[in-house]
N, C-alpha and C positions, 0 to 999 in steps of 0.2 A: 503494500500500500504506500509506504514512504517513497519507494522509488517512482511510482506513477505520480505522487504530489511533486516531486522534483522535475519530472519530465513536463509537468504543466506549467512551469515557471516560464514566463515570456522573457526571453534574453535578447539582448541587441544583437543585431545582424552583424555589426563588425566588432569583433572582440577587442576589449580595450585592456591596458595594463593599469594597475592601481595598487595602492598599499593602503592598509589600515593603521591609523594612529590613535593611541591614547594620549591625551594632552594632559600631562600631569602638573602640579604645582602652580596652577593659574598661568599656565603658558611657559613654565620654566624648562619642562623636559617633555620630549617626545619619544614615544615607546612604540615602535612598529611591531607587527605580528608575523611571525614565520611559520614553518612547515608543522610545528608540533600544536598550533593553535586551530581552532575551528574556523578561524577566519578564512584560510585557504579553501576549504570545500564550500563554504557559504559563497566566497567569491566565485568558484568554478560553477556552482549552481546558478548564480546570477550572471553568468557570461563573462566574468571579469578575472584576469590573470594576476595572481598576487605576485608582485616583482620580488617579494622575500619569501615566496613559497619553496624555494630550496634552501633557505637557511634553517639549519637544524636547531633552532630554538623556538620557544613559544612566544615570549616577548622579551624585548631588550631594549635598552637605551641607545638612541642614535643622534648624532650631532647633525644639525641642519645641513651642513656640507656634504655629509654622507648621503642623507636623503635626497639632497639636490642631484647627486650622481645617478641616482635611480629614475628621477624626473618622470613619473608615471603620468598616465592620462587623466586619471581620477585618483582623488584623495579622499578616503572615507575616514571620518573622524567618529571614533567610539566614544559613548559617554555613558556614566552610570549615576551621575547625579546632574541636577540641573536641567537645563533645557537645550535643544539643538542650537539656538542662537547664542546661550552662554559658552558652549564649547567651541563653537566658531569664532567668537571674540577672543577666548584665550588662545586659540591657534593663531590668530592674527597678531597677537602681541609677541610672537616668536620672531626674532630678528632673522631676516632673509626669507621667510615663507613667501613674500611677495614675488620671489624670483622663480617659484614653481610655474610651470606652464599650465597646470591644472587650475592654479589660483588665478592666473592672468586670464584663463578661459572660462572661468565660472564653473569650474567641474569639481567643487568640493561639496561632498554630501556628508550628512551625519546618520548614524545608526545607533540605537540602544545596545549597550554592550550585553545585555542578557541575550541577545539575538545570535551571539557568537560564543558565549562561554557561560555555563558548561555546555558541552556538545549534548544536544537532546532534539527531540522532534520539534522543539520550539525554534530551532535554527532555521526550519523551513520557512517560517514567518519572516525571519531575517533575509533569507534569499530572495523571497518574494518582495519585500520591502525595498531591497537594494536594487532588483532588477527594475522596479517601478520608478526609483529615482534616476537609474542610469538611462532609462528610455526618455526622461524629460530633459537631460543634459544636451548642450549643444555639441 
């Protein structure tokens, strides 16, 4: 049944690259998610390739310069407290994020953290929500 639910998710025709970030400390630290996280399969179900999907870590701290080296098509901001607007505001406080092509092109979306962790059937809701947001991006 879950495989059928995944198959029904409407993904973008053109695959895009992206990474998920958890913005910690009011915009002081950025944490991308790698292969050991549920982010990678949620992204895949939504038609998005996690550029950190080959990194053998669940989550790790990364400098803005390192993240800029990946420069994905889409940035997904995960949040567990507050609102999507609050996490976006915290992200925009980080020096250098204005240099991401995704930021310049308006391709930054937010997703509740519980859609990606812990792994559960609830993650299907995350994949559907992400796919819907991706469909609305330029």
